[in-house]
C-alpha positions in Angstrom: -0.6 -310.3 138.6 -1.6 -308.7 135.3 -1.9 -311.0 132.4 0.3 -310.6 129.4 -1.3 -308.6 126.5 0.0 -311.1 124.0 3.6 -310.0 123.5 5.2 -311.8 120.6 8.7 -313.2 121.2 11.4 -311.2 119.4 13.3 -313.3 116.9 16.8 -312.8 115.4 17.1 -310.2 112.6 19.9 -311.6 110.5 22.0 -309.5 108.1 20.1 -311.2 105.2 16.7 -310.1 106.6 18.0 -306.6 107.3 19.3 -306.2 103.7 15.9 -307.5 102.3 14.0 -305.0 104.4 16.4 -302.1 103.5 16.0 -302.9 99.8 12.2 -303.2 100.0 12.0 -299.8 101.8 14.5 -298.2 99.5 16.4 -296.8 102.5 13.5 -294.5 103.6 11.8 -294.0 106.9 8.3 -295.5 107.1 6.9 -292.5 108.9 8.6 -289.3 107.5 9.9 -290.9 104.2 13.3 -289.2 104.7 16.3 -290.9 103.2 18.2 -292.8 106.0 21.9 -292.5 106.8 24.0 -295.3 108.2 23.6 -295.4 112.0 20.6 -293.0 112.0 17.8 -295.6 111.8 16.4 -298.7 113.4 14.3 -301.6 112.3 10.9 -301.0 113.8 7.8 -303.2 114.1 4.8 -301.5 112.4 2.5 -303.2 115.0 4.5 -303.4 118.2 5.3 -306.9 119.5 3.7 -305.8 122.9 0.5 -305.1 121.0 0.5 -308.6 119.5 2.3 -307.7 116.3 4.2 -310.4 114.5 8.0 -310.7 114.2 7.9 -311.2 110.5 9.5 -309.2 107.7 6.2 -307.7 106.5 5.7 -306.2 110.0 9.3 -304.7 110.1 10.1 -301.3 108.5 13.0 -298.8 108.6 12.5 -295.8 110.9 14.7 -292.8 111.6 15.6 -292.5 115.3 13.5 -289.4 116.0 10.4 -291.0 114.5 11.2 -294.3 116.2 11.3 -292.6 119.6 7.9 -291.0 119.1 6.4 -294.2 117.8 7.7 -296.2 120.7 6.3 -293.7 123.1 2.9 -294.0 121.5 3.1 -297.8 121.4 3.9 -297.9 125.2 0.9 -295.6 125.9 -1.4 -297.8 123.8 -0.1 -300.9 125.6 -0.7 -299.3 129.0 -4.2 -298.4 128.0 -5.0 -301.9 126.7 -3.8 -303.4 130.0 -5.9 -301.0 132.1 -9.0 -301.8 129.9 -8.4 -305.5 130.3 -8.1 -305.2 134.1 -11.4 -303.3 134.2 -13.0 -305.8 131.9 -11.8 -308.7 134.1 -13.0 -306.9 137.3 -9.5 -306.6 138.7 -9.7 -302.8 138.8 -12.3 -300.1 138.7 -12.5 -297.7 135.8 -10.7 -294.4 136.3 -13.4 -292.5 134.5 -16.8 -292.2 135.9 -19.8 -293.5 134.1 -21.7 -290.7 132.3 -24.2 -289.1 134.7 -23.3 -291.7 137.4 -23.0 -290.9 141.1 -19.5 -289.6 140.7 -20.2 -287.5 137.6 -20.1 -283.7 137.7 -23.3 -283.7 135.6 -26.9 -284.8 136.3 -29.5 -285.8 133.7 -33.0 -284.6 134.5 -36.2 -286.5 133.6 -36.8 -284.1 130.7 -33.5 -285.2 129.2 -31.6 -281.9 130.0 -28.2 -282.1 131.6 -27.3 -279.8 134.5 -24.2 -279.6 136.8 -24.6 -281.2 140.3 
């Protein structure tokens, strides 16, 4: 089983906390800086919880839904990469990319330092 990457537990975001974050951000998206409309935004963690971000007010910002969708997609990609890297580091999985000039590489380094295709 793969170890957890350090996901932080999600806490309760009370109305008081939401209002404080809204006022701090002046009702603007943290990514595109557009003015936000009611129902058109979410409260997003700057550093995702699954990437060991904290669930504190200073790590939560307002994000419009289109920007949030893109950010979440990138966060999931980064988490998947971090998990793969950890598995390789722990010896649980082999690297998907060959070592440069290794046996499975398309390239071969000659003794004079030049590189040629195999």
